[in-house]
PDB file of N, CA, C and O in Angstrom:
ATOM      1  N   UNK A   1     151.961-129.430 -68.744  1.00  0.00           N
ATOM      2  CA  UNK A   1     150.817-128.859 -69.061  1.00  0.00           C
ATOM      3  C   UNK A   1     150.175-127.863 -68.271  1.00  0.00           C
ATOM      4  O   UNK A   1     149.665-126.823 -68.689  1.00  0.00           O
ATOM      5  N   UNK A   2     150.241-128.268 -67.082  1.00  0.00           N
ATOM      6  CA  UNK A   2     149.817-127.324 -66.102  1.00  0.00           C
ATOM      7  C   UNK A   2     150.800-125.958 -66.159  1.00  0.00           C
ATOM      8  O   UNK A   2     150.203-124.889 -66.292  1.00  0.00           O
ATOM      9  N   UNK A   3     151.601-125.939 -66.109  1.00  0.00           N
ATOM     10  CA  UNK A   3     152.650-124.789 -66.245  1.00  0.00           C
ATOM     11  C   UNK A   3     152.411-123.864 -67.645  1.00  0.00           C
ATOM     12  O   UNK A   3     152.768-122.689 -67.731  1.00  0.00           O
ATOM     13  N   UNK A   4     151.862-124.482 -68.525  1.00  0.00           N
ATOM     14  CA  UNK A   4     151.698-123.785 -69.804  1.00  0.00           C
ATOM     15  C   UNK A   4     150.325-123.101 -69.743  1.00  0.00           C
ATOM     16  O   UNK A   4     150.124-122.091 -70.418  1.00  0.00           O
ATOM     17  N   UNK A   5     149.402-123.608 -68.975  1.00  0.00           N
ATOM     18  CA  UNK A   5     148.156-122.996 -68.633  1.00  0.00           C
ATOM     19  C   UNK A   5     148.448-121.748 -67.743  1.00  0.00           C
ATOM     20  O   UNK A   5     148.030-120.696 -68.228  1.00  0.00           O
ATOM     21  N   UNK A   6     149.102-121.648 -66.500  1.00  0.00           N
ATOM     22  CA  UNK A   6     149.582-120.704 -65.711  1.00  0.00           C
ATOM     23  C   UNK A   6     150.422-119.678 -66.588  1.00  0.00           C
ATOM     24  O   UNK A   6     150.213-118.471 -66.467  1.00  0.00           O
ATOM     25  N   UNK A   7     151.506-120.238 -67.594  1.00  0.00           N
ATOM     26  CA  UNK A   7     151.996-119.010 -68.241  1.00  0.00           C
ATOM     27  C   UNK A   7     151.213-118.338 -69.104  1.00  0.00           C
ATOM     28  O   UNK A   7     151.327-117.125 -69.281  1.00  0.00           O
ATOM     29  N   UNK A   8     150.198-119.215 -69.818  1.00  0.00           N
ATOM     30  CA  UNK A   8     149.387-118.350 -70.873  1.00  0.00           C
ATOM     31  C   UNK A   8     148.423-117.405 -70.037  1.00  0.00           C
ATOM     32  O   UNK A   8     148.063-116.351 -70.562  1.00  0.00           O
ATOM     33  N   UNK A   9     148.014-117.712 -68.836  1.00  0.00           N
ATOM     34  CA  UNK A   9     147.164-116.768 -68.149  1.00  0.00           C
ATOM     35  C   UNK A   9     148.009-115.823 -67.728  1.00  0.00           C
ATOM     36  O   UNK A   9     147.337-114.797 -67.621  1.00  0.00           O
ATOM     37  N   UNK A  10     149.242-115.588 -67.398  1.00  0.00           N
ATOM     38  CA  UNK A  10     150.141-114.579 -66.863  1.00  0.00           C
ATOM     39  C   UNK A  10     150.477-113.708 -67.964  1.00  0.00           C
ATOM     40  O   UNK A  10     150.618-112.504 -67.752  1.00  0.00           O
ATOM     41  N   UNK A  11     150.633-114.249 -69.244  1.00  0.00           N
ATOM     42  CA  UNK A  11     150.810-113.529 -70.502  1.00  0.00           C
ATOM     43  C   UNK A  11     149.776-112.627 -70.827  1.00  0.00           C
ATOM     44  O   UNK A  11     150.014-111.461 -71.142  1.00  0.00           O
ATOM     45  N   UNK A  12     148.446-113.182 -70.756  1.00  0.00           N
ATOM     46  CA  UNK A  12     147.250-112.581 -70.944  1.00  0.00           C
ATOM     47  C   UNK A  12     147.021-111.450 -69.953  1.00  0.00           C
ATOM     48  O   UNK A  12     146.676-110.342 -70.362  1.00  0.00           O
ATOM     49  N   UNK A  13     147.166-111.648 -68.927  1.00  0.00           N
ATOM     50  CA  UNK A  13     147.238-110.612 -67.668  1.00  0.00           C
ATOM     51  C   UNK A  13     148.085-109.525 -68.101  1.00  0.00           C
ATOM     52  O   UNK A  13     147.583-108.404 -68.183  1.00  0.00           O
ATOM     53  N   UNK A  14     149.421-109.719 -68.417  1.00  0.00           N
ATOM     54  CA  UNK A  14     150.579-108.843 -68.797  1.00  0.00           C
ATOM     55  C   UNK A  14     150.158-107.922 -69.954  1.00  0.00           C
ATOM     56  O   UNK A  14     150.243-106.694 -69.982  1.00  0.00           O
ATOM     57  N   UNK A  15     149.700-108.727 -70.879  1.00  0.00           N
ATOM     58  CA  UNK A  15     149.245-108.140 -72.216  1.00  0.00           C
ATOM     59  C   UNK A  15     148.029-106.969 -72.109  1.00  0.00           C
ATOM     60  O   UNK A  15     147.943-105.826 -72.558  1.00  0.00           O
ATOM     61  N   UNK A  16     147.219-107.733 -71.372  1.00  0.00           N
ATOM     62  CA  UNK A  16     146.028-106.456 -71.200  1.00  0.00           C
ATOM     63  C   UNK A  16     146.168-105.294 -70.212  1.00  0.00           C
ATOM     64  O   UNK A  16     145.627-104.190 -70.277  1.00  0.00           O
ATOM     65  N   UNK A  17     146.996-105.765 -69.297  1.00  0.00           N
ATOM     66  CA  UNK A  17     147.424-104.720 -68.485  1.00  0.00           C
ATOM     67  C   UNK A  17     148.420-103.475 -69.152  1.00  0.00           C
ATOM     68  O   UNK A  17     148.334-102.276 -68.884  1.00  0.00           O
ATOM     69  N   UNK A  18     149.317-104.080 -70.031  1.00  0.00           N
ATOM     70  CA  UNK A  18     150.169-103.095 -70.628  1.00  0.00           C
ATOM     71  C   UNK A  18     149.303-102.463 -71.891  1.00  0.00           C
ATOM     72  O   UNK A  18     149.708-101.458 -72.475  1.00  0.00           O
ATOM     73  N   UNK A  19     148.257-103.037 -72.208  1.00  0.00           N
ATOM     74  CA  UNK A  19     147.265-102.421 -73.262  1.00  0.00           C
ATOM     75  C   UNK A  19     146.688-101.332 -72.702  1.00  0.00           C
ATOM     76  O   UNK A  19     146.536-100.286 -73.332  1.00  0.00           O
ATOM     77  N   UNK A  20     146.259-101.520 -71.257  1.00  0.00           N
ATOM     78  CA  UNK A  20     145.357-100.380 -70.630  1.00  0.00           C
ATOM     79  C   UNK A  20     146.459 -99.180 -70.451  1.00  0.00           C
ATOM     80  O   UNK A  20     146.242 -98.014 -70.781  1.00  0.00           O
ATOM     81  N   UNK A  21     147.519 -99.599 -69.950  1.00  0.00           N
ATOM     82  CA  UNK A  21     148.689 -98.549 -69.562  1.00  0.00           C
ATOM     83  C   UNK A  21     149.179 -97.573 -70.798  1.00  0.00           C
ATOM     84  O   UNK A  21     149.441 -96.372 -70.726  1.00  0.00           O
ATOM     85  N   UNK A  22     149.226 -98.406 -71.916  1.00  0.00           N
ATOM     86  CA  UNK A  22     149.528 -97.794 -73.114  1.00  0.00           C
ATOM     87  C   UNK A  22     148.546 -96.825 -73.783  1.00  0.00           C
ATOM     88  O   UNK A  22     148.956 -95.790 -74.309  1.00  0.00           O
ATOM     89  N   UNK A  23     147.359 -97.131 -73.766  1.00  0.00           N
ATOM     90  CA  UNK A  23     146.152 -96.355 -73.980  1.00  0.00           C
ATOM     91  C   UNK A  23     145.951 -95.149 -72.960  1.00  0.00           C
ATOM     92  O   UNK A  23     145.819 -94.006 -73.397  1.00  0.00           O
ATOM     93  N   UNK A  24     145.930 -95.386 -71.759  1.00  0.00           N
ATOM     94  CA  UNK A  24     145.965 -94.397 -70.936  1.00  0.00           C
ATOM     95  C   UNK A  24     146.911 -93.349 -70.952  1.00  0.00           C
ATOM     96  O   UNK A  24     146.596 -92.169 -70.793  1.00  0.00           O
ATOM     97  N   UNK A  25     148.282 -93.828 -71.177  1.00  0.00           N
ATOM     98  CA  UNK A  25     149.311 -92.750 -71.425  1.00  0.00           C
ATOM     99  C   UNK A  25     149.199 -91.934 -72.634  1.00  0.00           C
ATOM    100  O   UNK A  25     149.521 -90.751 -72.738  1.00  0.00           O
ATOM    101  N   UNK A  26     148.553 -92.935 -73.823  1.00  0.00           N
ATOM    102  CA  UNK A  26     148.415 -91.851 -75.049  1.00  0.00           C
ATOM    103  C   UNK A  26     147.343 -90.919 -74.818  1.00  0.00           C
ATOM    104  O   UNK A  26     147.502 -89.790 -75.283  1.00  0.00           O
ATOM    105  N   UNK A  27     146.381 -91.146 -74.249  1.00  0.00           N
ATOM    106  CA  UNK A  27     145.257 -90.458 -73.934  1.00  0.00           C
ATOM    107  C   UNK A  27     145.640 -89.199 -73.168  1.00  0.00           C
ATOM    108  O   UNK A  27     145.144 -88.111 -73.460  1.00  0.00           O
ATOM    109  N   UNK A  28     146.522 -89.351 -72.190  1.00  0.00           N
ATOM    110  CA  UNK A  28     147.089 -88.386 -71.328  1.00  0.00           C
ATOM    111  C   UNK A  28     147.827 -87.426 -72.031  1.00  0.00           C
ATOM    112  O   UNK A  28     147.807 -86.230 -71.742  1.00  0.00           O
ATOM    113  N   UNK A  29     148.646 -88.040 -73.184  1.00  0.00           N
ATOM    114  CA  UNK A  29     149.605 -87.250 -73.661  1.00  0.00           C
ATOM    115  C   UNK A  29     149.035 -86.256 -74.797  1.00  0.00           C
ATOM    116  O   UNK A  29     149.736 -85.370 -75.285  1.00  0.00           O
ATOM    117  N   UNK A  30     147.454 -86.532 -75.238  1.00  0.00           N
ATOM    118  CA  UNK A  30     146.978 -85.846 -76.449  1.00  0.00           C
ATOM    119  C   UNK A  30     145.782 -85.369 -75.684  1.00  0.00           C
ATOM    120  O   UNK A  30     144.728 -85.730 -76.207  1.00  0.00           O
ATOM    121  N   UNK A  31     145.642 -84.618 -74.529  1.00  0.00           N
ATOM    122  CA  UNK A  31     144.850 -83.836 -73.924  1.00  0.00           C
ATOM    123  C   UNK A  31     144.477 -82.824 -74.651  1.00  0.00           C
ATOM    124  O   UNK A  31     145.344 -82.404 -75.418  1.00  0.00           O
ATOM    125  N   UNK A  32     143.185 -82.144 -74.664  1.00  0.00           N
ATOM    126  CA  UNK A  32     142.901 -81.035 -75.287  1.00  0.00           C
ATOM    127  C   UNK A  32     143.724 -79.784 -74.912  1.00  0.00           C
ATOM    128  O   UNK A  32     143.548 -79.543 -73.718  1.00  0.00           O
ATOM    129  N   UNK A  33     144.490 -78.973 -75.447  1.00  0.00           N
ATOM    130  CA  UNK A  33     144.971 -77.899 -75.076  1.00  0.00           C
ATOM    131  C   UNK A  33     144.277 -76.711 -74.353  1.00  0.00           C
ATOM    132  O   UNK A  33     143.234 -76.306 -74.865  1.00  0.00           O
ATOM    133  N   UNK A  34     144.672 -76.179 -73.368  1.00  0.00           N
ATOM    134  CA  UNK A  34     143.862 -75.513 -72.407  1.00  0.00           C
ATOM    135  C   UNK A  34     143.765 -74.081 -73.366  1.00  0.00           C
ATOM    136  O   UNK A  34     144.641 -73.503 -74.009  1.00  0.00           O
ATOM    137  N   UNK A  35     142.226 -73.757 -73.160  1.00  0.00           N
ATOM    138  CA  UNK A  35     141.842 -72.615 -74.097  1.00  0.00           C
ATOM    139  C   UNK A  35     142.511 -71.324 -73.868  1.00  0.00           C
ATOM    140  O   UNK A  35     142.843 -71.026 -72.720  1.00  0.00           O
ATOM    141  N   UNK A  36     142.758 -70.461 -74.939  1.00  0.00           N
ATOM    142  CA  UNK A  36     143.597 -69.469 -74.865  1.00  0.00           C
ATOM    143  C   UNK A  36     142.621 -68.186 -74.066  1.00  0.00           C
ATOM    144  O   UNK A  36     141.495 -67.850 -74.435  1.00  0.00           O
ATOM    145  N   UNK A  37     143.315 -67.655 -73.005  1.00  0.00           N
ATOM    146  CA  UNK A  37     142.442 -66.443 -72.360  1.00  0.00           C
ATOM    147  C   UNK A  37     142.901 -65.191 -72.780  1.00  0.00           C
ATOM    148  O   UNK A  37     144.036 -64.747 -72.604  1.00  0.00           O
ATOM    149  N   UNK A  38     141.837 -64.565 -73.424  1.00  0.00           N
ATOM    150  CA  UNK A  38     142.119 -63.087 -73.893  1.00  0.00           C
ATOM    151  C   UNK A  38     142.195 -62.123 -72.843  1.00  0.00           C
ATOM    152  O   UNK A  38     141.573 -62.288 -71.794  1.00  0.00           O
ATOM    153  N   UNK A  39     143.028 -60.972 -73.087  1.00  0.00           N
ATOM    154  CA  UNK A  39     143.059 -60.251 -72.219  1.00  0.00           C
ATOM    155  C   UNK A  39     141.553 -59.175 -72.511  1.00  0.00           C
ATOM    156  O   UNK A  39     141.028 -58.901 -73.590  1.00  0.00           O
ATOM    157  N   UNK A  40     141.212 -58.801 -71.313  1.00  0.00           N
ATOM    158  CA  UNK A  40     139.882 -58.071 -71.422  1.00  0.00           C
ATOM    159  C   UNK A  40     140.012 -56.730 -71.985  1.00  0.00           C
ATOM    160  O   UNK A  40     140.791 -55.918 -71.485  1.00  0.00           O
ATOM    161  N   UNK A  41     139.268 -56.448 -73.026  1.00  0.00           N
ATOM    162  CA  UNK A  41     139.258 -54.862 -73.506  1.00  0.00           C
ATOM    163  C   UNK A  41     138.451 -54.280 -73.160  1.00  0.00           C
ATOM    164  O   UNK A  41     137.359 -54.826 -73.004  1.00  0.00           O
ATOM    165  N   UNK A  42     138.637 -52.798 -72.863  1.00  0.00           N
ATOM    166  CA  UNK A  42     138.014 -51.751 -72.414  1.00  0.00           C
ATOM    167  C   UNK A  42     136.802 -51.608 -73.424  1.00  0.00           C
ATOM    168  O   UNK A  42     136.706 -52.119 -74.540  1.00  0.00           O
ATOM    169  N   UNK A  43     135.806 -50.704 -72.695  1.00  0.00           N
ATOM    170  CA  UNK A  43     134.596 -50.076 -73.554  1.00  0.00           C
ATOM    171  C   UNK A  43     135.256 -49.398 -74.732  1.00  0.00           C
ATOM    172  O   UNK A  43     136.255 -48.702 -74.549  1.00  0.00           O
ATOM    173  N   UNK A  44     134.684 -49.592 -76.058  1.00  0.00           N
ATOM    174  CA  UNK A  44     135.252 -48.883 -77.133  1.00  0.00           C
ATOM    175  C   UNK A  44     134.832 -47.389 -76.773  1.00  0.00           C
ATOM    176  O   UNK A  44     135.699 -46.578 -77.099  1.00  0.00           O
ATOM    177  N   UNK A  45     133.836 -46.905 -76.247  1.00  0.00           N
ATOM    178  CA  UNK A  45     133.750 -45.592 -75.980  1.00  0.00           C
ATOM    179  C   UNK A  45     134.796 -45.153 -75.025  1.00  0.00           C
ATOM    180  O   UNK A  45     135.340 -44.059 -75.171  1.00  0.00           O
ATOM    181  N   UNK A  46     135.110 -45.969 -74.035  1.00  0.00           N
ATOM    182  CA  UNK A  46     136.384 -45.351 -73.147  1.00  0.00           C
ATOM    183  C   UNK A  46     137.625 -45.385 -73.987  1.00  0.00           C
ATOM    184  O   UNK A  46     138.521 -44.620 -73.632  1.00  0.00           O
ATOM    185  N   UNK A  47     137.817 -46.075 -74.952  1.00  0.00           N
ATOM    186  CA  UNK A  47     139.160 -46.132 -75.357  1.00  0.00           C
ATOM    187  C   UNK A  47     139.268 -45.102 -76.690  1.00  0.00           C
ATOM    188  O   UNK A  47     140.319 -44.912 -77.302  1.00  0.00           O
ATOM    189  N   UNK A  48     138.152 -44.563 -76.974  1.00  0.00           N
ATOM    190  CA  UNK A  48     138.254 -43.498 -78.024  1.00  0.00           C
ATOM    191  C   UNK A  48     138.038 -44.094 -79.406  1.00  0.00           C
ATOM    192  O   UNK A  48     138.114 -43.335 -80.372  1.00  0.00           O
ATOM    193  N   UNK A  49     137.781 -45.363 -79.587  1.00  0.00           N
ATOM    194  CA  UNK A  49     137.781 -46.041 -80.800  1.00  0.00           C
ATOM    195  C   UNK A  49     136.401 -45.416 -81.590  1.00  0.00           C
ATOM    196  O   UNK A  49     136.377 -44.989 -82.744  1.00  0.00           O
ATOM    197  N   UNK A  50     135.460 -45.474 -80.798  1.00  0.00           N
ATOM    198  CA  UNK A  50     134.108 -44.887 -81.251  1.00  0.00           C
ATOM    199  C   UNK A  50     133.540 -43.837 -80.507  1.00  0.00           C
ATOM    200  O   UNK A  50     133.861 -43.862 -79.319  1.00  0.00           O
ATOM    201  N   UNK A  51     132.804 -42.937 -80.842  1.00  0.00           N
ATOM    202  CA  UNK A  51     132.409 -41.919 -80.052  1.00  0.00           C
ATOM    203  C   UNK A  51     131.498 -42.286 -79.071  1.00  0.00           C
ATOM    204  O   UNK A  51     130.697 -43.165 -79.389  1.00  0.00           O
ATOM    205  N   UNK A  52     131.414 -41.693 -77.655  1.00  0.00           N
ATOM    206  CA  UNK A  52     130.501 -42.011 -76.881  1.00  0.00           C
ATOM    207  C   UNK A  52     129.065 -41.901 -77.388  1.00  0.00           C
ATOM    208  O   UNK A  52     128.997 -40.947 -78.163  1.00  0.00           O
ATOM    209  N   UNK A  53     127.800 -42.568 -77.230  1.00  0.00           N
ATOM    210  CA  UNK A  53     126.624 -42.133 -77.426  1.00  0.00           C
ATOM    211  C   UNK A  53     126.011 -40.936 -76.958  1.00  0.00           C
ATOM    212  O   UNK A  53     126.263 -40.614 -75.797  1.00  0.00           O
ATOM    213  N   UNK A  54     125.313 -40.268 -77.582  1.00  0.00           N
ATOM    214  CA  UNK A  54     124.682 -38.669 -77.392  1.00  0.00           C
ATOM    215  C   UNK A  54     123.634 -39.288 -76.222  1.00  0.00           C
ATOM    216  O   UNK A  54     123.131 -40.411 -76.264  1.00  0.00           O
ATOM    217  N   UNK A  55     123.435 -38.311 -75.201  1.00  0.00           N
ATOM    218  CA  UNK A  55     122.467 -38.680 -74.160  1.00  0.00           C
ATOM    219  C   UNK A  55     121.113 -38.417 -74.877  1.00  0.00           C
ATOM    220  O   UNK A  55     120.938 -37.467 -75.640  1.00  0.00           O
ATOM    221  N   UNK A  56     120.240 -39.279 -74.587  1.00  0.00           N
ATOM    222  CA  UNK A  56     118.732 -39.151 -75.059  1.00  0.00           C
ATOM    223  C   UNK A  56     118.052 -37.938 -74.484  1.00  0.00           C
ATOM    224  O   UNK A  56     118.269 -37.477 -73.364  1.00  0.00           O
ATOM    225  N   UNK A  57     117.169 -37.454 -75.413  1.00  0.00           N
ATOM    226  CA  UNK A  57     116.419 -36.330 -74.726  1.00  0.00           C
ATOM    227  C   UNK A  57     115.382 -37.124 -73.632  1.00  0.00           C
ATOM    228  O   UNK A  57     115.069 -38.303 -73.798  1.00  0.00           O
ATOM    229  N   UNK A  58     114.908 -36.320 -72.514  1.00  0.00           N
ATOM    230  CA  UNK A  58     114.007 -36.904 -71.893  1.00  0.00           C
ATOM    231  C   UNK A  58     112.801 -37.365 -72.244  1.00  0.00           C
ATOM    232  O   UNK A  58     112.480 -36.760 -73.267  1.00  0.00           O
ATOM    233  N   UNK A  59     111.929 -38.155 -71.916  1.00  0.00           N
ATOM    234  CA  UNK A  59     110.748 -38.608 -72.694  1.00  0.00           C
ATOM    235  C   UNK A  59     109.704 -37.689 -72.094  1.00  0.00           C
ATOM    236  O   UNK A  59     109.664 -37.331 -70.917  1.00  0.00           O
ATOM    237  N   UNK A  60     108.745 -37.308 -73.203  1.00  0.00           N
ATOM    238  CA  UNK A  60     107.839 -36.395 -72.759  1.00  0.00           C
ATOM    239  C   UNK A  60     106.716 -37.098 -71.682  1.00  0.00           C
ATOM    240  O   UNK A  60     106.419 -38.292 -71.651  1.00  0.00           O
ATOM    241  N   UNK A  61     106.292 -36.249 -70.998  1.00  0.00           N
ATOM    242  CA  UNK A  61     105.345 -36.732 -69.601  1.00  0.00           C
ATOM    243  C   UNK A  61     104.183 -37.401 -70.404  1.00  0.00           C
ATOM    244  O   UNK A  61     103.920 -36.956 -71.521  1.00  0.00           O
ATOM    245  N   UNK A  62     103.521 -38.383 -69.921  1.00  0.00           N
ATOM    246  CA  UNK A  62     102.284 -38.770 -70.709  1.00  0.00           C
ATOM    247  C   UNK A  62     101.083 -37.983 -70.355  1.00  0.00           C
ATOM    248  O   UNK A  62     101.116 -37.293 -69.336  1.00  0.00           O
ATOM    249  N   UNK A  63      99.923 -38.023 -71.169  1.00  0.00           N
ATOM    250  CA  UNK A  63      98.876 -37.201 -70.751  1.00  0.00           C
ATOM    251  C   UNK A  63      98.280 -37.534 -69.894  1.00  0.00           C
ATOM    252  O   UNK A  63      98.388 -38.714 -69.560  1.00  0.00           O
ATOM    253  N   UNK A  64      97.410 -36.673 -69.174  1.00  0.00           N
ATOM    254  CA  UNK A  64      96.812 -36.989 -67.916  1.00  0.00           C
ATOM    255  C   UNK A  64      95.428 -37.808 -68.545  1.00  0.00           C
ATOM    256  O   UNK A  64      94.848 -37.567 -69.604  1.00  0.00           O
ATOM    257  N   UNK A  65      95.150 -38.725 -67.649  1.00  0.00           N
ATOM    258  CA  UNK A  65      93.889 -39.561 -68.209  1.00  0.00           C
ATOM    259  C   UNK A  65      92.643 -38.595 -67.883  1.00  0.00           C
ATOM    260  O   UNK A  65      92.662 -37.757 -66.982  1.00  0.00           O
ATOM    261  N   UNK A  66      91.513 -38.841 -68.780  1.00  0.00           N
ATOM    262  CA  UNK A  66      90.206 -38.304 -68.543  1.00  0.00           C
ATOM    263  C   UNK A  66      89.602 -38.641 -67.078  1.00  0.00           C
ATOM    264  O   UNK A  66      88.720 -37.911 -66.626  1.00  0.00           O
ATOM    265  N   UNK A  67      90.006 -39.580 -66.452  1.00  0.00           N
ATOM    266  CA  UNK A  67      89.491 -39.887 -65.185  1.00  0.00           C
ATOM    267  C   UNK A  67      90.497 -39.871 -64.299  1.00  0.00           C
ATOM    268  O   UNK A  67      91.392 -40.714 -64.365  1.00  0.00           O
ATOM    269  N   UNK A  68      90.480 -39.049 -63.497  1.00  0.00           N
ATOM    270  CA  UNK A  68      91.680 -38.844 -62.285  1.00  0.00           C
ATOM    271  C   UNK A  68      91.808 -40.077 -61.585  1.00  0.00           C
ATOM    272  O   UNK A  68      92.948 -40.529 -61.483  1.00  0.00           O
ATOM    273  N   UNK A  69      90.739 -40.791 -61.019  1.00  0.00           N
ATOM    274  CA  UNK A  69      91.154 -41.986 -60.086  1.00  0.00           C
ATOM    275  C   UNK A  69      91.554 -43.347 -60.910  1.00  0.00           C
ATOM    276  O   UNK A  69      92.017 -44.331 -60.334  1.00  0.00           O
ATOM    277  N   UNK A  70      91.312 -43.287 -62.379  1.00  0.00           N
ATOM    278  CA  UNK A  70      91.445 -44.400 -63.246  1.00  0.00           C
ATOM    279  C   UNK A  70      90.328 -45.236 -63.170  1.00  0.00           C
ATOM    280  O   UNK A  70      90.372 -46.319 -63.753  1.00  0.00           O
ATOM    281  N   UNK A  71      89.316 -44.899 -62.532  1.00  0.00           N
ATOM    282  CA  UNK A  71      88.217 -46.058 -62.702  1.00  0.00           C
ATOM    283  C   UNK A  71      86.860 -45.095 -63.025  1.00  0.00           C
ATOM    284  O   UNK A  71      86.542 -44.023 -62.509  1.00  0.00           O
ATOM    285  N   UNK A  72      86.162 -45.911 -64.107  1.00  0.00           N
ATOM    286  CA  UNK A  72      85.172 -45.281 -64.754  1.00  0.00           C
ATOM    287  C   UNK A  72      83.849 -46.084 -64.501  1.00  0.00           C
ATOM    288  O   UNK A  72      83.465 -46.928 -65.311  1.00  0.00           O
ATOM    289  N   UNK A  73      83.169 -45.794 -63.354  1.00  0.00           N
ATOM    290  CA  UNK A  73      81.972 -46.358 -63.002  1.00  0.00           C
ATOM    291  C   UNK A  73      80.886 -46.341 -64.073  1.00  0.00           C
ATOM    292  O   UNK A  73      80.389 -47.359 -64.556  1.00  0.00           O
ATOM    293  N   UNK A  74      80.543 -44.999 -64.421  1.00  0.00           N
ATOM    294  CA  UNK A  74      79.616 -44.928 -65.326  1.00  0.00           C
ATOM    295  C   UNK A  74      79.780 -45.866 -66.509  1.00  0.00           C
ATOM    296  O   UNK A  74      78.944 -46.693 -66.872  1.00  0.00           O
ATOM    297  N   UNK A  75      80.685 -45.688 -66.934  1.00  0.00           N
ATOM    298  CA  UNK A  75      81.156 -46.769 -68.311  1.00  0.00           C
ATOM    299  C   UNK A  75      80.993 -48.285 -67.928  1.00  0.00           C
ATOM    300  O   UNK A  75      80.543 -49.152 -68.677  1.00  0.00           O
ATOM    301  N   UNK A  76      81.389 -48.444 -66.770  1.00  0.00           N
ATOM    302  CA  UNK A  76      81.144 -49.823 -66.323  1.00  0.00           C
ATOM    303  C   UNK A  76      79.757 -50.263 -66.227  1.00  0.00           C
ATOM    304  O   UNK A  76      79.436 -51.347 -66.713  1.00  0.00           O
ATOM    305  N   UNK A  77      78.936 -49.540 -65.659  1.00  0.00           N
ATOM    306  CA  UNK A  77      77.689 -49.727 -65.589  1.00  0.00           C
ATOM    307  C   UNK A  77      77.011 -49.745 -67.067  1.00  0.00           C
ATOM    308  O   UNK A  77      76.173 -50.622 -67.283  1.00  0.00           O
ATOM    309  N   UNK A  78      77.285 -48.958 -67.940  1.00  0.00           N
ATOM    310  CA  UNK A  78      76.884 -49.078 -69.356  1.00  0.00           C
ATOM    311  C   UNK A  78      77.337 -50.387 -70.079  1.00  0.00           C
ATOM    312  O   UNK A  78      76.655 -50.976 -70.917  1.00  0.00           O
ATOM    313  N   UNK A  79      78.469 -50.732 -69.683  1.00  0.00           N
ATOM    314  CA  UNK A  79      78.985 -52.232 -70.342  1.00  0.00           C
ATOM    315  C   UNK A  79      78.336 -53.234 -69.664  1.00  0.00           C
ATOM    316  O   UNK A  79      78.257 -54.280 -70.308  1.00  0.00           O
ATOM    317  N   UNK A  80      77.734 -53.253 -68.320  1.00  0.00           N
ATOM    318  CA  UNK A  80      76.982 -54.169 -67.722  1.00  0.00           C
ATOM    319  C   UNK A  80      75.726 -54.363 -68.215  1.00  0.00           C
ATOM    320  O   UNK A  80      75.139 -55.443 -68.156  1.00  0.00           O
ATOM    321  N   UNK A  81      75.092 -52.925 -68.913  1.00  0.00           N
ATOM    322  CA  UNK A  81      73.668 -53.080 -69.131  1.00  0.00           C
ATOM    323  C   UNK A  81      73.619 -53.578 -70.624  1.00  0.00           C
ATOM    324  O   UNK A  81      72.536 -53.891 -71.118  1.00  0.00           O
ATOM    325  N   UNK A  82      74.802 -53.652 -71.351  1.00  0.00           N
ATOM    326  CA  UNK A  82      75.146 -54.076 -72.555  1.00  0.00           C
ATOM    327  C   UNK A  82      74.960 -52.773 -73.498  1.00  0.00           C
ATOM    328  O   UNK A  82      74.604 -53.010 -74.653  1.00  0.00           O
ATOM    329  N   UNK A  83      75.119 -51.715 -73.208  1.00  0.00           N
ATOM    330  CA  UNK A  83      75.110 -50.392 -73.956  1.00  0.00           C
ATOM    331  C   UNK A  83      76.459 -50.826 -74.898  1.00  0.00           C
ATOM    332  O   UNK A  83      77.381 -51.529 -74.484  1.00  0.00           O
ATOM    333  N   UNK A  84      76.371 -50.323 -76.074  1.00  0.00           N
ATOM    334  CA  UNK A  84      77.432 -50.224 -77.115  1.00  0.00           C
ATOM    335  C   UNK A  84      78.747 -49.153 -76.593  1.00  0.00           C
ATOM    336  O   UNK A  84      78.386 -48.069 -76.134  1.00  0.00           O
ATOM    337  N   UNK A  85      80.035 -49.400 -76.648  1.00  0.00           N
ATOM    338  CA  UNK A  85      80.985 -48.667 -76.054  1.00  0.00           C
ATOM    339  C   UNK A  85      81.057 -47.458 -77.131  1.00  0.00           C
ATOM    340  O   UNK A  85      81.398 -47.600 -78.305  1.00  0.00           O
ATOM    341  N   UNK A  86      80.725 -46.405 -76.594  1.00  0.00           N
ATOM    342  CA  UNK A  86      80.726 -45.200 -77.359  1.00  0.00           C
ATOM    343  C   UNK A  86      81.838 -44.184 -76.740  1.00  0.00           C
ATOM    344  O   UNK A  86      82.004 -44.316 -75.527  1.00  0.00           O
ATOM    345  N   UNK A  87      82.657 -43.153 -77.413  1.00  0.00           N
ATOM    346  CA  UNK A  87      83.399 -42.419 -76.792  1.00  0.00           C
ATOM    347  C   UNK A  87      82.455 -41.360 -76.117  1.00  0.00           C
ATOM    348  O   UNK A  87      81.362 -41.055 -76.594  1.00  0.00           O
ATOM    349  N   UNK A  88      82.987 -40.816 -74.936  1.00  0.00           N
ATOM    350  CA  UNK A  88      82.219 -39.964 -74.139  1.00  0.00           C
ATOM    351  C   UNK A  88      81.885 -38.541 -74.649  1.00  0.00           C
ATOM    352  O   UNK A  88      80.993 -37.838 -74.173  1.00  0.00           O
ATOM    353  N   UNK A  89      82.728 -38.185 -75.703  1.00  0.00           N
ATOM    354  CA  UNK A  89      82.646 -36.936 -76.166  1.00  0.00           C
ATOM    355  C   UNK A  89      81.632 -36.625 -77.326  1.00  0.00           C
ATOM    356  O   UNK A  89      81.536 -35.481 -77.772  1.00  0.00           O
TER     357      UNK A  89
END
């Protein structure tokens, strides 16, 4: 009877080891394929498939502000007094 217990333990150990080995081998055999690497293509305007974009016209210069230093103390004082905001002209 003692030999049967030892034999059963050995069979269970062998079966579990074989199961782990077969599952590992199957997973390694069915790994996802490496992604396909496409060759880099040139810029379409460089290859001539589309025309190069036209150069944009230079932007017009912004108009000069009415206050040369950018700070209007007179308007600030009027706002602090509570006067309504009215255009200066």
